[in-house]
C-alpha positions as CSV (number, residue, x, y, z in Angstrom):
1,M,-0.3,0.0,0.1
2,A,1.3,3.4,-0.5
3,R,-0.6,6.5,1.2
4,I,2.0,8.7,1.6
5,L,4.3,10.2,-0.9
6,D,7.0,12.3,-1.5
7,L,5.6,14.4,-4.8
8,H,8.3,16.2,-5.5
9,S,11.7,15.7,-6.0
10,H,14.5,15.2,-9.0
11,S,17.0,13.3,-10.0
12,E,19.9,12.9,-12.0
13,A,17.9,13.3,-14.7
14,S,17.4,17.0,-13.7
15,D,20.0,19.4,-14.9
16,D,20.8,20.9,-11.6
17,S,20.1,17.5,-9.0
18,R,23.0,14.4,-9.0
19,A,21.1,12.3,-7.0
20,P,20.8,8.9,-7.8
21,V,17.3,7.1,-7.5
22,E,18.6,4.3,-6.2
23,A,20.7,6.2,-3.4
24,Y,17.2,8.0,-2.7
25,L,15.8,4.7,-2.1
26,K,19.1,3.5,-0.1
27,W,18.4,6.1,1.9
28,L,14.4,5.9,2.5
29,A,15.5,2.1,4.0
30,R,17.8,3.9,6.2
31,K,15.7,6.6,7.6
32,R,12.5,4.9,7.8
33,E,11.5,5.6,11.1
34,E,12.1,9.4,10.2
35,R,10.5,9.5,7.2
36,P,8.1,6.8,6.7
37,I,7.2,7.6,3.1
38,D,5.9,4.6,0.8
39,G,7.2,6.1,-2.3
40,L,8.4,8.7,-4.6
41,V,7.6,10.8,-7.8
42,L,10.5,12.1,-9.9
43,T,9.6,16.1,-11.0
44,E,12.1,16.4,-13.6
45,H,12.6,19.6,-14.2
46,R,11.9,20.6,-17.8
47,K,11.5,17.4,-19.1
48,F,9.6,14.1,-18.8
49,D,12.3,11.3,-18.1
50,S,10.1,8.3,-20.7
51,A,13.1,6.4,-21.4
52,S,14.1,4.8,-17.5
53,D,12.2,2.3,-16.1
54,Y,12.4,2.0,-12.5
55,R,10.4,-1.3,-11.9
56,A,13.1,-3.5,-10.1
57,L,14.5,-0.6,-7.8
58,E,10.5,-0.8,-6.7
59,D,10.6,-4.3,-6.5
60,K,13.7,-4.9,-4.6
61,Y,13.3,-1.5,-2.4
62,G,9.2,-2.1,-2.0
63,L,8.5,1.7,-2.4
64,L,6.8,3.0,-5.5
65,I,8.2,5.4,-7.9
66,L,6.3,7.5,-10.1
67,K,7.5,9.8,-12.7
68,A,6.2,13.3,-13.6
69,S,7.6,16.9,-15.1
70,E,7.9,20.8,-13.2
71,V,7.7,23.3,-15.9
72,E,8.1,26.5,-15.7
73,T,5.5,29.4,-16.5
74,E,4.5,33.3,-16.2
75,Y,2.9,32.1,-13.2
76,G,5.9,30.4,-11.6
77,H,6.9,26.7,-11.8
78,I,4.2,24.2,-11.6
79,L,4.1,20.6,-11.3
80,V,2.6,18.1,-14.5
81,Y,1.4,14.9,-12.9
82,G,0.0,12.5,-15.2
83,V,2.4,12.9,-18.7
84,N,1.1,10.8,-21.0
85,D,1.8,10.9,-25.4
86,D,-0.7,13.6,-25.5
87,I,0.7,16.0,-23.5
88,L,4.4,15.5,-24.9
89,K,3.1,15.9,-27.9
90,H,1.3,19.4,-27.1
91,F,3.6,20.9,-25.2
92,D,7.7,21.8,-25.1
93,F,8.5,21.1,-21.1
94,S,11.9,23.1,-22.2
95,N,10.0,26.2,-23.1
96,V,10.8,28.5,-19.2
97,R,7.9,30.6,-20.6
98,L,5.0,28.2,-21.1
99,P,1.5,29.9,-20.4
100,A,0.2,28.8,-17.3
101,Q,-3.5,28.9,-17.9
102,H,-2.8,26.7,-21.0
103,V,-0.8,24.2,-19.0
104,I,-3.9,23.8,-16.4
105,T,-6.2,24.0,-19.2
106,E,-5.0,20.8,-21.7
107,V,-3.3,18.7,-19.2
108,A,-6.6,18.3,-17.4
109,R,-7.9,17.9,-20.7
110,M,-5.3,15.1,-21.9
111,G,-5.5,13.4,-18.5
112,G,-3.1,15.0,-16.4
113,I,-3.4,17.2,-13.7
114,A,-0.8,20.3,-13.0
115,M,-0.1,21.5,-9.9
116,P,1.7,25.0,-9.0
117,C,5.1,24.6,-6.6
118,H,7.0,26.2,-4.2
119,P,4.3,29.4,-4.4
120,G,5.5,31.1,-1.6
121,R,8.9,31.7,-2.9
122,P,10.1,35.0,-4.6
123,T,9.9,34.7,-8.6
124,I,9.3,31.2,-9.1
125,G,6.4,31.1,-7.2
126,L,2.2,31.7,-7.6
127,I,1.9,34.1,-4.8
128,E,4.2,36.9,-6.5
129,H,2.5,36.7,-9.7
130,Y,-1.0,36.7,-7.8
131,E,0.1,40.5,-6.9
132,K,-0.1,41.5,-10.7
133,L,-2.0,39.0,-12.5
134,P,-5.4,37.3,-12.5
135,P,-6.2,33.9,-10.5
136,L,-5.7,30.8,-12.5
137,E,-8.8,28.9,-13.2
138,G,-8.9,25.5,-12.5
139,V,-6.2,25.4,-9.7
140,C,-7.0,22.1,-7.9
141,G,-4.4,22.5,-5.7
142,V,-1.1,23.8,-4.7
143,E,1.8,22.8,-2.6
144,A,1.8,23.6,1.1
145,L,5.3,22.1,2.4
146,N,8.2,22.3,0.3
147,G,11.3,21.0,1.7
148,G,13.3,23.6,-0.5
149,S,12.1,26.7,0.6
150,K,13.3,29.3,3.2
151,K,11.8,30.4,6.2
152,G,8.3,31.9,5.7
153,E,7.9,30.8,2.4
154,N,5.6,28.0,3.1
155,E,3.9,29.9,5.8
156,R,2.7,32.5,3.1
157,V,0.8,29.5,1.0
158,A,-2.1,29.1,4.3
159,E,-3.1,32.4,3.5
160,L,-3.6,31.7,-0.5
161,I,-5.7,28.1,0.3
162,D,-8.2,29.8,2.0
163,Q,-8.6,32.4,-0.2
164,Y,-9.3,30.2,-2.8
165,G,-10.1,26.7,-1.6
166,Y,-7.1,24.9,-3.3
167,H,-5.9,21.5,-1.8
168,A,-3.1,21.1,-0.4
169,F,0.3,18.8,-1.1
170,G,3.6,18.2,0.0
171,G,6.8,17.6,-1.1
172,S,10.4,17.9,-0.2
173,D,12.1,19.3,-3.9
174,S,14.9,17.4,-2.9
175,H,18.0,17.6,-5.3
176,L,20.4,16.4,-3.0
177,V,19.6,12.8,-1.2
178,S,19.8,13.0,2.2
179,F,16.7,16.0,1.7
180,I,14.3,13.0,-0.2
181,G,10.7,12.5,2.2
182,I,11.5,15.2,4.5
183,C,8.0,16.5,3.5
184,A,5.3,14.6,1.8
185,T,2.2,14.2,1.0
186,E,-0.8,11.7,2.7
187,F,-3.4,10.3,0.9
188,D,-6.9,8.9,2.5
189,R,-6.4,6.2,-0.1
190,D,-4.4,3.3,-1.9
191,I,-2.0,4.7,-4.8
192,T,-0.2,2.3,-7.1
193,S,0.1,4.1,-10.4
194,T,0.4,7.8,-12.0
195,G,-3.7,7.4,-12.9
196,D,-4.7,6.8,-9.3
197,L,-2.3,9.7,-8.2
198,V,-4.3,11.8,-11.0
199,D,-7.7,10.9,-9.6
200,A,-6.8,11.0,-6.3
201,L,-5.2,14.7,-6.4
202,R,-8.4,16.0,-8.2
203,G,-10.6,14.3,-5.7
204,G,-8.8,15.4,-2.4
205,G,-8.7,13.5,0.5
206,Y,-5.1,14.4,1.0
207,R,-2.9,16.8,3.4
208,P,1.0,17.7,3.5
209,L,3.4,16.5,6.1
210,D,6.4,17.4,7.1
211,F,8.7,14.9,9.2
212,R,10.9,17.8,10.1
213,V,8.6,19.1,12.5
214,R,7.9,15.5,13.4
215,R,11.2,14.9,14.3
216,A,11.7,17.9,16.6
217,Q,8.6,17.3,18.5
218,A,9.7,13.6,19.4
219,S,13.0,15.7,20.5
220,N,11.3,18.1,22.7
221,A,8.9,15.2,24.4
222,A,12.6,13.0,24.8
């Protein structure tokens, strides 16, 4: 069963990460009590890694590995889940000025879901752009907890979620092996495939988790 997933991570397939996927899995095996996640989604920058097959690693480590993409738009960065051939034919993910509304609308029409990430971050986050541009239509949820955000950036997202009624999810945004799984998303249903993930993200019934907070609370209690 996979119910806790790190929805935002980067392997060495991204140009700014040097983390091999198996190194992530070995680290999670060592940190199981501290970061009890059931799988991760590889959201490579400006591309979709169609070629890599991680089924052998899934079997070896007992963790679910799904693939997605992180694209760049005039509203900031957006995670695209459920990437398929139609989406890849329609969009050039290497374009750093993709039209955000078109991405959200067309990805949904073609069977996926597009969700803004690290919205509290300057320049590449949704909140800053909402100060100058109209709100996007069709946004189901935003990344409320991002493991790579600086102090205060995640805290800004609560008001955005309250104002627009967005669902909230979490991800580590890991580019380093030791960061994987520090933030994640807990689902009320089992996730076994990309299709399950897209359906769950559309429907709600999930929440962000920050395992750094849990560890700090446990240390204080001791």
